TIBA-172905 format. One record per residue (C-alpha): chain; residue in one letter; x, y, z. Coordinates in steps of 0.001 Angstrom, whole numbers, plus 500000, padded with zeros to 6 digits. Each point is the difference from the previous one (the first is absolute). Example, Ala and Ser with C-alpha at 12.3 -4.5 7.8 and 13.67 -1.06 7.14 Angstrom:
<ch:A&aa:A&east:512300&north:495500&up:507800>
<ch:A&aa:S&east:501370&north:503440&up:499340>
# end
This chain:
<ch:A&aa:X&east:156574&north:321807&up:062897>
<ch:A&aa:X&east:501420&north:503434&up:499174>
<ch:A&aa:X&east:496532&north:501530&up:500327>
<ch:A&aa:X&east:499541&north:498468&up:503447>
<ch:A&aa:X&east:503377&north:501332&up:501087>
<ch:A&aa:X&east:499136&north:503519&up:498794>
<ch:A&aa:X&east:496589&north:499916&up:501677>
<ch:A&aa:X&east:501509&north:498720&up:503239>
<ch:A&aa:X&east:502705&north:502677&up:499958>
<ch:A&aa:X&east:497498&north:502801&up:499384>
<ch:A&aa:X&east:497754&north:498693&up:502778>
<ch:A&aa:X&east:502959&north:499833&up:502381>
<ch:A&aa:X&east:501074&north:503571&up:499233>
<ch:A&aa:X&east:496430&north:501236&up:500426>
<ch:A&aa:X&east:499806&north:498263&up:503361>
<ch:A&aa:X&east:503210&north:501737&up:501103>
<ch:A&aa:X&east:498644&north:503363&up:498878>
<ch:A&aa:X&east:496771&north:499452&up:501935>
<ch:A&aa:X&east:501740&north:498707&up:503125>
<ch:A&aa:X&east:502334&north:503018&up:499940>
<ch:A&aa:X&east:497115&north:502045&up:501408>
<ch:A&aa:X&east:499013&north:497466&up:502692>
<ch:A&aa:X&east:502026&north:501592&up:502788>
<ch:A&aa:X&east:498576&north:503288&up:501321>
<ch:A&aa:X&east:501814&north:503302&up:499858>
<ch:A&aa:X&east:500652&north:501544&up:503401>
<ch:A&aa:X&east:499629&north:503716&up:500577>
<ch:A&aa:X&east:501818&north:500433&up:503307>
<ch:A&aa:X&east:503468&north:499167&up:501350>
<ch:A&aa:X&east:500947&north:500230&up:503678>
<ch:A&aa:X&east:503435&north:499349&up:501427>
<ch:A&aa:X&east:503205&north:501264&up:501536>
<ch:A&aa:X&east:503594&north:500585&up:499073>
<ch:A&aa:X&east:503491&north:500631&up:501287>
<ch:A&aa:X&east:503011&north:501764&up:498596>
<ch:A&aa:X&east:502776&north:502523&up:500454>
<ch:A&aa:X&east:499728&north:503784&up:499980>
<ch:A&aa:X&east:502848&north:502399&up:499205>
<ch:A&aa:X&east:500185&north:503741&up:500663>
<ch:A&aa:X&east:500966&north:502352&up:497186>
<ch:A&aa:X&east:500409&north:503639&up:500886>
<ch:A&aa:X&east:502494&north:502653&up:501016>
<ch:A&aa:X&east:502218&north:497430&up:501739>
<ch:A&aa:X&east:499867&north:497102&up:497537>
<ch:A&aa:X&east:499522&north:499534&up:496267>
<ch:A&aa:X&east:500590&north:496250&up:499818>
<ch:A&aa:X&east:496757&north:498020&up:499666>
<ch:A&aa:X&east:501616&north:496850&up:501425>
<ch:A&aa:X&east:501770&north:501511&up:502995>
<ch:A&aa:X&east:498708&north:499694&up:503572>
<ch:A&aa:X&east:496968&north:497835&up:499187>
<ch:A&aa:X&east:497720&north:499194&up:502942>
<ch:A&aa:X&east:497036&north:497587&up:500451>
<ch:A&aa:X&east:496474&north:501032&up:499022>
<ch:A&aa:X&east:496669&north:498146&up:500222>
<ch:A&aa:X&east:496875&north:500624&up:497924>
<ch:A&aa:X&east:496297&north:499107&up:499972>
<ch:A&aa:X&east:498395&north:500080&up:496544>
<ch:A&aa:X&east:496557&north:499818&up:498398>
<ch:A&aa:X&east:499433&north:500021&up:496250>
<ch:A&aa:X&east:496882&north:500440&up:497877>
<ch:A&aa:X&east:500492&north:498411&up:496589>
<ch:A&aa:X&east:498056&north:501744&up:497260>
<ch:A&aa:X&east:501108&north:497376&up:497477>
<ch:A&aa:X&east:503036&north:497713&up:499474>
<ch:A&aa:X&east:502123&north:502967&up:498901>
<ch:A&aa:X&east:499063&north:502763&up:502458>
<ch:A&aa:X&east:499539&north:500365&up:503754>
<ch:A&aa:X&east:499727&north:502572&up:502759>
<ch:A&aa:X&east:502099&north:499293&up:503097>
<ch:A&aa:X&east:499831&north:501457&up:503512>
<ch:A&aa:X&east:503070&north:499472&up:502208>
<ch:A&aa:X&east:500911&north:500865&up:503570>
<ch:A&aa:X&east:503650&north:499509&up:500928>
<ch:A&aa:X&east:502189&north:500492&up:503047>
<ch:A&aa:X&east:503759&north:500066&up:499972>
<ch:A&aa:X&east:503244&north:501674&up:500986>
<ch:A&aa:X&east:502345&north:502459&up:498315>
<ch:A&aa:X&east:503508&north:500599&up:501302>
<ch:A&aa:X&east:502960&north:502098&up:498962>
<ch:A&aa:X&east:502556&north:502677&up:500860>
<ch:A&aa:X&east:501230&north:503295&up:498608>
<ch:A&aa:X&east:503465&north:498420&up:499808>
<ch:A&aa:X&east:498731&north:498162&up:496903>
<ch:A&aa:X&east:499283&north:503244&up:498139>
<ch:A&aa:X&east:502048&north:500556&up:496855>
<ch:A&aa:X&east:499793&north:503796&up:500275>
<ch:A&aa:X&east:501143&north:502545&up:502559>
<ch:A&aa:X&east:497370&north:500917&up:502582>
<ch:A&aa:X&east:500563&north:503384&up:501685>
<ch:A&aa:X&east:498761&north:498997&up:503444>
<ch:A&aa:X&east:500537&north:496250&up:500129>
<ch:A&aa:X&east:503498&north:499286&up:498709>
<ch:A&aa:X&east:501597&north:500679&up:503375>
<ch:A&aa:X&east:496934&north:498886&up:501972>
<ch:A&aa:X&east:498489&north:497027&up:498123>
<ch:A&aa:X&east:496485&north:498829&up:500707>
<ch:A&aa:X&east:498711&north:496428&up:499891>
<ch:A&aa:X&east:496357&north:499015&up:499820>
<ch:A&aa:X&east:497715&north:497027&up:500555>
<ch:A&aa:X&east:496514&north:500532&up:498593>
<ch:A&aa:X&east:496811&north:497970&up:500278>
<ch:A&aa:X&east:497843&north:500397&up:496893>
<ch:A&aa:X&east:496337&north:499234&up:499378>
<ch:A&aa:X&east:499256&north:499811&up:496274>
<ch:A&aa:X&east:496397&north:500235&up:498720>
<ch:A&aa:X&east:499612&north:499557&up:496253>
<ch:A&aa:X&east:497282&north:499683&up:497382>
<ch:A&aa:X&east:501384&north:498974&up:496631>
<ch:A&aa:X&east:499132&north:498724&up:496523>
<ch:A&aa:X&east:501624&north:496828&up:498639>
<ch:A&aa:X&east:500264&north:499048&up:496340>
<ch:A&aa:X&east:500992&north:496461&up:498978>
<ch:A&aa:X&east:501803&north:499671&up:496671>
<ch:A&aa:X&east:498281&north:496627&up:499452>
<ch:A&aa:X&east:496578&north:498797&up:501252>
<ch:A&aa:X&east:500640&north:498462&up:503420>
<ch:A&aa:X&east:498408&north:496722&up:501085>
<ch:A&aa:X&east:500092&north:496227&up:499802>
<ch:A&aa:X&east:498668&north:499958&up:496434>
<ch:A&aa:X&east:496903&north:498063&up:501050>
<ch:A&aa:X&east:497970&north:503039&up:500974>
<ch:A&aa:X&east:500963&north:502348&up:497175>
<ch:A&aa:X&east:501070&north:499188&up:496454>
<ch:A&aa:X&east:503658&north:500792&up:499397>
<ch:A&aa:X&east:500888&north:500643&up:503667>
<ch:A&aa:X&east:503499&north:499079&up:501182>
<ch:A&aa:X&east:501357&north:499013&up:503409>
<ch:A&aa:X&east:502803&north:502563&up:499854>
<ch:A&aa:X&east:500050&north:503626&up:498887>
<ch:A&aa:X&east:502053&north:503163&up:500489>
<ch:A&aa:X&east:498093&north:503063&up:501204>
<ch:A&aa:X&east:500398&north:503712&up:500683>
<ch:A&aa:X&east:498340&north:502069&up:502697>
<ch:A&aa:X&east:499305&north:503659&up:500771>
<ch:A&aa:X&east:498104&north:501553&up:502875>
<ch:A&aa:X&east:499501&north:502599&up:502720>
<ch:A&aa:X&east:500182&north:499831&up:503768>
<ch:A&aa:X&east:501240&north:501377&up:503280>
<ch:A&aa:X&east:503199&north:499441&up:501971>
<ch:A&aa:X&east:500125&north:500482&up:503762>
<ch:A&aa:X&east:503428&north:500086&up:501630>
<ch:A&aa:X&east:501266&north:500049&up:503574>
<ch:A&aa:X&east:503737&north:500703&up:499984>
<ch:A&aa:X&east:502498&north:499828&up:502837>
<ch:A&aa:X&east:502865&north:502247&up:498932>
<ch:A&aa:X&east:503198&north:499836&up:502048>
<ch:A&aa:X&east:502550&north:502823&up:499897>
<ch:A&aa:X&east:502919&north:500489&up:502413>
<ch:A&aa:X&east:498510&north:497391&up:502311>
<ch:A&aa:X&east:496610&north:501735&up:500156>
<ch:A&aa:X&east:496888&north:498369&up:498549>
<ch:A&aa:X&east:497127&north:501971&up:498507>
<ch:A&aa:X&east:496675&north:498516&up:498911>
<ch:A&aa:X&east:498598&north:501397&up:496766>
<ch:A&aa:X&east:496576&north:499068&up:498611>
<ch:A&aa:X&east:499011&north:500484&up:496372>
<ch:A&aa:X&east:497111&north:499379&up:497653>
<ch:A&aa:X&east:499830&north:500538&up:496282>
<ch:A&aa:X&east:498499&north:498823&up:496749>
<ch:A&aa:X&east:501904&north:497516&up:497891>
<ch:A&aa:X&east:499965&north:498635&up:496460>
<ch:A&aa:X&east:501161&north:496382&up:499637>
<ch:A&aa:X&east:501112&north:498640&up:496638>
<ch:A&aa:X&east:501371&north:496528&up:499379>
<ch:A&aa:X&east:500193&north:496744&up:498105>
<ch:A&aa:X&east:499956&north:496324&up:500821>
<ch:A&aa:X&east:499059&north:496444&up:499107>
<ch:A&aa:X&east:496915&north:497975&up:500942>
<ch:A&aa:X&east:499790&north:496208&up:500136>
<ch:A&aa:X&east:496929&north:497815&up:500553>
<ch:A&aa:X&east:501196&north:497478&up:502607>
<ch:A&aa:X&east:496689&north:498100&up:500049>
<ch:A&aa:X&east:496415&north:500514&up:498855>
<ch:A&aa:X&east:499367&north:502713&up:502621>
<ch:A&aa:X&east:503473&north:500883&up:501282>
<ch:A&aa:X&east:502049&north:502836&up:498480>
<ch:A&aa:X&east:503615&north:500996&up:500555>
<ch:A&aa:X&east:501302&north:503436&up:498979>
<ch:A&aa:X&east:503572&north:501281&up:500170>
<ch:A&aa:X&east:500386&north:503723&up:499460>
<ch:A&aa:X&east:502139&north:503098&up:500397>
<ch:A&aa:X&east:498374&north:503392&up:500592>
<ch:A&aa:X&east:501392&north:503493&up:500450>
<ch:A&aa:X&east:498003&north:502311&up:502283>
<ch:A&aa:X&east:500436&north:503718&up:499291>
<ch:A&aa:X&east:498774&north:501943&up:503025>
<ch:A&aa:X&east:499111&north:503613&up:500679>
<ch:A&aa:X&east:501849&north:500187&up:503322>
<ch:A&aa:X&east:503648&north:500729&up:500819>
<ch:A&aa:X&east:499822&north:498748&up:503600>
<ch:A&aa:X&east:500194&north:496213&up:499640>
<ch:A&aa:X&east:503672&north:500243&up:501008>
<ch:A&aa:X&east:499178&north:502353&up:502877>
<ch:A&aa:X&east:501688&north:502970&up:498360>
<ch:A&aa:X&east:498316&north:502517&up:497695>
<ch:A&aa:X&east:502061&north:502122&up:497588>
<ch:A&aa:X&east:503463&north:498757&up:501066>
<ch:A&aa:X&east:501548&north:502066&up:497207>
<ch:A&aa:X&east:498667&north:503178&up:501589>
<ch:A&aa:X&east:498348&north:501045&up:496746>
<ch:A&aa:X&east:496261&north:500500&up:499828>
<ch:A&aa:X&east:498516&north:498480&up:496849>
<ch:A&aa:X&east:496606&north:499468&up:498435>
<ch:A&aa:X&east:498624&north:497417&up:497621>
<ch:A&aa:X&east:497957&north:496831&up:500149>
<ch:A&aa:X&east:502886&north:497616&up:500783>
<ch:A&aa:X&east:502933&north:502405&up:500328>
<ch:A&aa:X&east:502290&north:499037&up:502912>
<ch:A&aa:X&east:497447&north:497574&up:501429>
<ch:A&aa:X&east:500671&north:496515&up:501372>
<ch:A&aa:X&east:499158&north:496768&up:498187>
<ch:A&aa:X&east:500163&north:496300&up:500718>
<ch:A&aa:X&east:499898&north:496821&up:497966>
<ch:A&aa:X&east:498517&north:496620&up:500895>
<ch:A&aa:X&east:501128&north:496636&up:498647>
<ch:A&aa:X&east:497541&north:497353&up:501120>
<ch:A&aa:X&east:497718&north:497050&up:499354>
<ch:A&aa:X&east:496292&north:499521&up:500727>
<ch:A&aa:X&east:497886&north:496859&up:500268>
<ch:A&aa:X&east:496259&north:500389&up:499354>
<ch:A&aa:X&east:496921&north:497762&up:499887>
<ch:A&aa:X&east:497118&north:500354&up:497520>
<ch:A&aa:X&east:496482&north:500703&up:501295>
<ch:A&aa:X&east:496625&north:501163&up:498659>
<ch:A&aa:X&east:499335&north:497865&up:496920>
<ch:A&aa:X&east:498567&north:501811&up:497007>
<ch:A&aa:X&east:496498&north:498905&up:498983>
<ch:A&aa:X&east:500339&north:497170&up:497451>
<ch:A&aa:X&east:496874&north:501037&up:498121>
<ch:A&aa:X&east:501292&north:503541&up:499459>
<ch:A&aa:X&east:501523&north:501024&up:496692>
<ch:A&aa:X&east:503763&north:499740&up:499874>
<ch:A&aa:X&east:502271&north:502993&up:499592>
<ch:A&aa:X&east:500472&north:499426&up:496258>
<ch:A&aa:X&east:496353&north:500563&up:499197>
# end
């Protein structure tokens, strides 16, 4: 009786191990997201102040359950005023300037999952939830409307950017993925707020006196492009 129980248990565990590879791995994720963007620059240092809506389209190529490359295109708004600055501005203290900027964000980034991400049926040891970090490169294109003393000036800008962030992923269903993340985008331009060098001091350096913005958002993606079942898995 004991022998039958042991044999049955071993057979059951072996069946689970075999069935764990029945579901295919998917290489591609496509989806969209929404969130809030906040300007950080000469006029604001608070990452939660003045947040405005932002939408994103996303595509991800998953190298394995721990790593992925992601391409994102986002559009949103940044808004602020020199009256929010914590320091004295030579030109703007008596004549404050307010701005409303449309931003197009183009990013290519690397994502690393702390735990293998999946349902657990396509990859041994995968979990439905995992924290992750991300780092990338991209471009930011801004179109600012800066208003000063009742006059509005349009200022366009373009510059490289380096996004860095962290978040959490959750497998909603077999092929649906939800990610919640926060990213900081360090840019190479000082014109997102429509005003370059408001301190009146010329400076040099990769990110010295340049504008930044952060994005708090969520994305929903769908898995596509099943990996060949007869191919060797990533552990071999």
